[in-house]
N, C-alpha and C positions, 0 to 999 in steps of 0.2 A: 895396371890397375888392380887386376884380380890378385896378383901376388902381393901387392901391398895391403889389400884387405884381408887376406889369409893371415899375413904376418901380424896384423893388428888384433885379429881375433886370438892368435896365439899369445900375443903380449897381454891381452885382456884377461885370459885365463878362466874367468868365470863369466858365463853368458846366462842371463836370466830369461827364462821362457815366460811369455805372456800370452793370454788368450786374445784372440782377435775380436772378440764381442765385448770388450770392456766398455763400460759407460764412458762417453767422451769427457765428462765432467772429472773422471778420475785420473786421466792420462797425465795431466800437468804435475799433480802432486806425486804421483808415482815416479815420473822422470826425475823431479827434484830429489826424491829420496834416493833414487839409485846414483844419481850424479854425486850426491853428498857422501856416498859410501866409501869410495867411489866404485861404482860398476861402469864398465867402458863398452858393453855390448849388450843388446837384447835381441830376443827372437820371437817375433809376433806370429801367432798361428793364423793361417788364412782362413777367412770366414767372418761373417757378420757384415751387415749392410753398411755399417760406418766405418769399415776398415780403412778405406781411402783417407778419410778425414782423420781418423785416429793417428795414421802414419804421418799425415802432414802436420798435426799438432805436436806429435812426438818430436818431429825433426825441428819444427819452429822452436820449441822449447830447448831442445838440447844442442842445437846446431851441429858442429862436427865433433862434439865432445863424446858423442855416443854412436857406435856402430849399430845400424838398424837392419835386421834381417826378417825375412818372411818365410815361414815354413809351411809344409803341407800344400805346396802348389803342385798340381798334378798335370796341368795341360797348358798349351800355349794360350788358350782362351782365358784361363785363369790369369796368366801373366799379363795379358792386355788389359786387365781391369786394375792393375796396380799402378800407383804413381812411382814409376821407376827412379825418377830424380831423388826421391826421398829414401830409397833402399840402397844398402851396401852389398848385400848378399841375399841369396835365395836358396832354398832347399826344397826337394821333392821326396816323396816316399821311396823313390827308386830312380836309377839312372834313366834319364829321358834325353835322347840326342837332340830333339827339337828345342827343348828348354835350354840345353847347354849351348846351342848355337845362338839362341836369342839373347841369353845373358851375356855371351861374349861380345855380341854386337852392341848391347846396351852398356857395357862396362861394368856389369854386375857379377859379383863372384857367384859361382854356382857350386853347392855342396849336395850331391846326391846321397839319399839315404841308403844305408848299407847295413845288412845283417850277417853277411857271410864273406869268407875270404875270397871266393870267387867273384863276388859283386865288387869287392875292393879292387881287385885286380882289374876288372873290366873298367871301372871307373878311371883308374890311373891310365890304363891303355888309351882311353879316349881324351886324355889331356887334362883331367881334373887334378887340381893341386892338393885338394883336401876332400874328405868325406864326412858325412854326419853318421857316426856309428851309434846304433841304438843297442844298449845292453843294460845289465843290471843284475842283481841278486849276488849270491855268495861268489859265483863264478865270473862275475863281471870283469874285475881287474885281470883275471887269467885270460879272458877272451881278448881284451885290449892288447895284452902282451903278445897274444898269438898273432893278431893282425899287424902289430909293430914289427914282429920278427919277420914276417913275409914281405911286408910293405914298409921298409924302413924310411923311405923319403916321402911318404904320403901323410899329409896333415890328417890328424885324427881329432875331429871334434866330437866328443862323446856325449850323447844324450842319456841321462841316467837320473833316476830318483835316489837320492842319498842324503845322508846327514853330513854335516861339516867335518865330523871326525873321520869319515871315509874318503875324504878328498885325496888325501896323501896316497893311498893305496892305487888310485886311478892315475894320478900323475906320474908316480914311480913305475907304473906298468907301461907308460908310453903316451898317455893322452896329451894332446896339445892344449886342449881347453875342455871344459866341462860345461854342458848346456843343462841348467837345473831349473826346475819349477819349484814344487813344495819340497821341503818346507821353506825355501828362501822367499818365494812368492806364493801366497796362499789364495789370493783372490782380492776383489775390490774392496772388501770389508776389512782387510788388514790394515792395521794402524801404521802410520808413517814411522813411528818409533820402532815398531817390531821389523818392519821391512829394512830399515837402516841396520838394526841389530844383526838380523840374519845375514844380510849382504856382507857386512864387515866380518862376521864370523867365517863365511865361506872365503872371502878375500884373504883373511889372515891364514886360513888353513892352507891355501893354494901358495901364498908367499912363503910360508915356513917350510913347506914341502919342497919348494924350488930351491931353497938353500942346500937341502940335503939330497937332492936327486942328482 
C-alpha cells in the first residue's frame, strides 16, 4: 500500500499545498478546479477545527482521483484526530518513530520532513520509502541533487516555493515530485480560472521537463 501511494505521488509530479483552515464552502470548487487541470495530489496542512470535515468533503468530491495528504502532524495525538480512511499519506516536521508505526498499521504512507543529509539517511534506515525535503532559493536544486547523490533510492518529495519556470531545474536535480503552494494556490479568494491556469502551467512544466530529463 505505502509503495503504491509513493509511486502515485511520483506519477502526479505536482502536489498542491492547501491550508487546513479553508472555509468548507470553498473546498468543492477548489477540488473541481484541481481535477480539471488535472492535479492528482493535494497536501492539506494540519490545523483548523473543520479539518476532519474538510478532508471528508474533499474525498467525497474527488473520490479516488485525488491523493490526499496531511502535513505538519507532530504527534500520535494529532493523528488520532484525523479521519484516516480519507487520507493517503501523512507527513511530519521531522522523523517520528511512533507516527511511522501508526501509519504503517493504518496503511497510510509516511513522509518525514527532512532538511539534512543525515536526516534523510536516518529516515531511510527506518524504512521510509520517501521523504518531504524542504528547500528553496538559488541553491535549492543543488541541494536536491546532493541528497539524490547520497540517497539514490529514496523518494524525494520536494517542498518549495517556485515559479513554473523553475520546475525543470528541480526535476532535473532529482526531485520525484514538487509540493507547491503559492503561486499555484494563493488562497480561498483565488478565482477558479486562475487556479486552473496556474495548475496547468505547473503541470505542463513538469511534463515537458520529464521528456528531457
